[in-house]
VMD Tcl script that draws the C-alpha trace (Angstrom):
set ca {
  {189.21 70.32 62.34}
  {187.97 73.93 61.64}
  {189.36 76.19 64.31}
  {188.08 79.47 62.61}
  {185.48 81.72 64.18}
  {181.95 80.26 64.46}
  {179.68 80.99 61.57}
  {177.32 83.90 62.24}
  {173.82 82.68 62.69}
  {171.11 85.07 61.28}
  {169.01 86.67 63.97}
  {165.23 85.90 63.73}
  {162.95 88.80 64.50}
  {161.11 88.51 67.79}
  {157.73 86.82 67.50}
  {154.90 89.21 67.68}
  {153.00 89.20 70.99}
  {149.82 89.38 68.80}
  {150.58 86.18 66.90}
  {147.55 83.98 66.94}
  {145.52 86.47 68.98}
  {141.90 87.08 68.20}
  {141.34 90.84 68.26}
  {137.82 92.49 67.94}
  {138.05 95.75 66.08}
  {135.15 98.11 66.43}
  {136.08 100.95 64.22}
  {133.39 102.19 61.77}
  {133.38 99.88 58.73}
  {134.79 102.55 56.26}
  {137.76 103.25 58.64}
  {138.70 99.69 59.82}
  {140.84 98.48 56.83}
  {144.18 99.98 58.02}
  {143.85 98.44 61.60}
  {142.79 95.03 60.23}
  {145.66 95.02 57.75}
  {148.22 95.96 60.36}
  {146.86 93.13 62.78}
  {147.22 90.61 59.97}
  {150.83 91.62 59.35}
  {151.47 90.85 62.94}
  {149.90 87.39 62.53}
  {146.95 88.22 64.73}
  {143.42 87.17 63.81}
  {141.29 90.34 63.57}
  {137.56 90.33 63.75}
  {135.78 93.27 62.30}
  {132.62 94.41 64.17}
  {131.60 98.06 63.79}
  {129.88 99.26 66.92}
  {129.42 102.78 65.50}
  {128.30 104.29 62.33}
  {129.47 107.64 61.08}
  {127.62 109.55 58.32}
  {127.58 112.97 56.87}
  {124.70 115.26 57.63}
  {122.84 117.17 54.92}
  {123.91 120.75 55.33}
  {121.28 123.29 56.39}
  {121.38 126.98 55.89}
  {123.08 127.64 59.21}
  {126.08 125.23 58.47}
  {126.47 126.75 55.10}
  {126.54 130.25 56.67}
  {129.14 129.07 59.21}
  {131.45 127.72 56.49}
  {130.91 130.63 54.00}
  {131.67 133.02 56.91}
  {134.94 131.40 58.13}
  {136.70 134.75 57.83}
  {134.72 135.98 60.77}
  {136.39 133.46 63.21}
  {139.66 133.75 64.93}
  {139.95 129.99 65.63}
  {138.55 126.75 64.14}
  {138.88 123.83 66.45}
  {138.45 120.31 65.06}
  {137.49 117.90 67.89}
  {138.16 114.63 65.98}
  {139.40 113.02 62.79}
  {135.75 112.57 61.80}
  {135.13 116.35 62.22}
  {138.00 117.00 59.80}
  {136.92 114.50 57.33}
  {133.31 115.51 57.17}
  {134.07 119.15 57.33}
  {136.33 118.73 54.25}
  {133.34 117.10 52.40}
  {131.07 120.06 53.25}
  {133.79 122.61 52.25}
  {134.34 120.85 48.98}
  {130.58 121.17 48.21}
  {130.89 124.92 48.83}
  {134.03 125.04 46.62}
  {136.14 126.14 49.57}
  {139.70 124.66 49.63}
  {141.24 123.71 52.96}
  {144.60 125.19 51.71}
  {142.98 128.74 51.29}
  {141.65 128.92 54.98}
  {143.62 131.47 56.88}
  {142.16 131.07 60.36}
  {144.17 129.77 63.26}
  {143.41 126.02 63.52}
  {143.64 123.80 66.67}
  {143.12 120.09 66.66}
  {142.47 117.63 69.40}
  {144.32 114.33 69.07}
  {147.16 113.17 66.82}
  {144.78 111.25 64.59}
  {142.95 114.51 64.07}
  {146.18 116.33 63.19}
  {147.20 113.72 60.75}
  {143.92 113.73 58.91}
  {143.81 117.58 59.01}
  {147.27 118.01 57.49}
  {146.48 115.30 54.82}
  {143.37 117.20 53.87}
  {145.40 120.45 53.43}
  {144.51 122.44 56.57}
  {147.31 124.44 58.03}
  {147.34 123.35 61.68}
  {148.44 126.06 64.02}
  {148.08 124.21 67.33}
  {148.51 120.49 67.93}
  {149.10 119.32 71.45}
  {152.48 117.69 72.22}
  {150.90 115.72 75.08}
  {147.34 115.19 76.31}
  {144.93 114.53 73.45}
  {141.64 115.80 74.69}
  {139.69 118.94 75.35}
  {140.92 119.40 78.87}
  {144.55 119.47 77.55}
  {143.56 122.01 74.90}
  {141.91 124.21 77.54}
  {145.20 124.24 79.53}
  {147.10 125.69 76.55}
  {148.16 129.30 77.00}
  {146.33 130.29 73.87}
  {143.04 129.39 75.33}
  {143.17 131.22 78.63}
  {140.86 134.06 79.52}
  {143.50 136.81 78.96}
  {143.96 135.76 75.33}
  {140.41 134.76 74.51}
  {138.41 137.91 75.44}
  {136.41 138.86 72.36}
  {137.84 136.07 70.20}
  {135.44 134.20 67.95}
  {135.78 130.57 67.77}
  {134.16 127.85 65.59}
  {134.10 124.35 67.03}
  {133.70 121.59 64.41}
  {132.25 118.40 65.69}
  {129.55 115.71 65.37}
  {125.86 116.22 66.32}
  {125.43 116.27 70.02}
  {129.14 116.56 70.97}
  {130.19 117.29 74.45}
  {129.55 120.80 75.69}
  {132.39 121.09 78.02}
  {134.87 122.68 75.65}
  {132.51 125.29 74.26}
  {131.10 126.12 77.62}
  {134.51 126.71 79.09}
  {135.63 128.88 76.31}
  {132.46 130.97 76.80}
  {133.20 131.44 80.39}
  {136.62 132.62 79.45}
  {135.24 135.40 77.28}
  {135.21 133.95 73.89}
  {132.20 133.85 71.37}
  {131.60 130.24 70.47}
  {129.65 128.77 67.47}
  {129.37 125.09 66.37}
  {129.53 123.46 62.94}
  {128.10 119.98 63.34}
  {129.14 118.01 60.23}
  {128.43 114.32 61.04}
  {126.26 112.15 63.10}
  {127.02 108.99 65.08}
  {124.62 106.03 65.43}
  {124.39 102.38 66.33}
  {124.82 100.39 63.16}
  {121.55 99.05 61.95}
  {123.09 96.23 60.03}
  {126.13 94.17 60.90}
  {128.80 93.81 58.21}
  {130.61 90.37 58.55}
  {130.32 89.11 62.14}
  {126.97 89.44 63.60}
  {125.98 90.76 66.98}
  {124.02 87.62 67.66}
  {127.17 85.51 67.20}
  {129.02 87.68 69.74}
  {126.15 87.44 72.12}
  {125.85 83.70 72.05}
  {129.25 82.45 71.18}
  {131.72 84.87 72.66}
  {133.64 82.41 74.77}
  {133.84 79.83 71.93}
  {135.27 82.61 69.65}
  {138.22 82.85 72.06}
  {138.51 86.62 71.70}
  {141.74 87.84 73.40}
  {141.25 91.62 73.17}
  {138.80 94.33 72.17}
  {139.83 97.75 70.68}
  {137.57 100.81 70.81}
  {138.28 104.32 69.77}
  {135.69 106.48 71.41}
  {133.17 106.46 74.31}
  {130.36 106.09 71.88}
  {131.79 102.99 70.29}
  {132.38 101.50 73.65}
  {128.77 102.19 74.98}
  {127.31 100.91 71.68}
  {129.33 97.67 71.99}
  {127.99 97.09 75.30}
  {124.31 97.85 74.31}
  {124.54 95.76 71.16}
  {125.37 92.47 72.90}
  {123.07 90.29 75.04}
  {123.91 87.67 77.62}
  {125.90 85.49 77.92}
  {128.36 87.21 75.44}
  {128.24 90.55 77.39}
  {129.30 88.91 80.55}
  {132.22 87.21 78.84}
  {133.10 90.43 77.01}
  {133.48 92.32 80.29}
  {136.24 89.86 81.28}
  {138.12 90.38 77.95}
  {141.09 92.69 77.81}
  {139.91 96.11 76.44}
  {142.08 98.82 74.73}
  {140.76 102.30 74.99}
  {142.06 105.58 73.63}
  {141.73 107.98 76.65}
  {141.24 108.12 80.46}
  {137.67 109.37 79.94}
  {136.99 106.15 77.92}
  {138.60 104.02 80.66}
  {136.27 105.49 83.17}
  {133.27 104.57 81.12}
  {134.67 101.02 80.69}
  {135.17 100.70 84.40}
  {131.65 101.94 85.08}
  {130.29 99.32 82.55}
  {132.15 96.64 84.41}
  {135.15 95.85 82.24}
  {137.72 94.11 84.41}
  {140.92 94.66 82.29}
  {141.31 98.06 80.69}
  {144.45 99.29 78.94}
  {144.79 102.88 78.00}
  {146.42 103.79 74.65}
  {148.22 107.09 74.05}
  {145.55 108.02 71.40}
  {143.13 106.48 69.01}
  {145.72 106.29 66.24}
  {146.30 102.75 64.92}
  {149.90 102.93 65.97}
  {149.03 103.68 69.62}
  {146.23 101.12 69.78}
  {148.69 98.56 68.44}
  {151.33 99.55 71.00}
  {148.89 99.04 73.76}
  {147.70 95.79 72.40}
  {151.35 94.52 72.19}
  {151.99 95.58 75.73}
  {148.70 93.93 76.96}
  {149.36 90.62 75.04}
  {152.95 90.27 76.05}
  {153.46 87.08 78.12}
  {149.87 85.86 77.54}
  {149.69 82.43 76.00}
}
mol new
graphics top color blue
foreach p $ca { graphics top sphere $p radius 0.5 }
foreach p [lrange $ca 0 end-1] q [lrange $ca 1 end] { graphics top cylinder $p $q radius 0.2 }
display resetview
């Protein structure tokens, strides 16, 4: 009889709360691969359905003047990862390297910071908590006493929110915009079709939806018809901000979980939390 110590049994890693879960990913088609891959690694069943299309704009004379005159600005503010990505494209066309830009640079959101640093921009101000324009406006660098006479270039998409620029103007700054991309409802579906979601949502057994902006959320709602839309509103929704949560609730979503930001890692954390304990 063996009276020695019991053999050590290898520990099995805990099963992912996302195992077997069907997750609808609404990122733009060219930005969805990372999220889809990470969901597959967690044994989830991702469905790609882009509810927003991002495209570069053809630069006009004003945009070229803004970028060729960057030395005139005290601050550059990138409002999103897309703003960084498409600004970098425009700068490259003008033979301006991100590494050579000497302006103070502020970014909104961790995803924006990550893309900016990867592109070579020297980020001066990245928020430690709060990842929206309101949080940026609370930073000491953007109070009236520091802003008087400062010249700021806000880099964003066409038709972006005016609140940030308007507030900076009221605090004494001079504000210009560089609009480097446009957002639109996709004209064609890649992969899964909106008609499938509209007619077969319940049969597809979708457990959760991820959105990364107010536009992608609104577009998703507008793209679907009944009965799918009604079933969608009862499905768990992961959003990247309180502002997005407010829109979701106004649209009628019944279960909304707010992630820390739009970064894949934060969306996945929120998904894990939401799916934990759900069969």
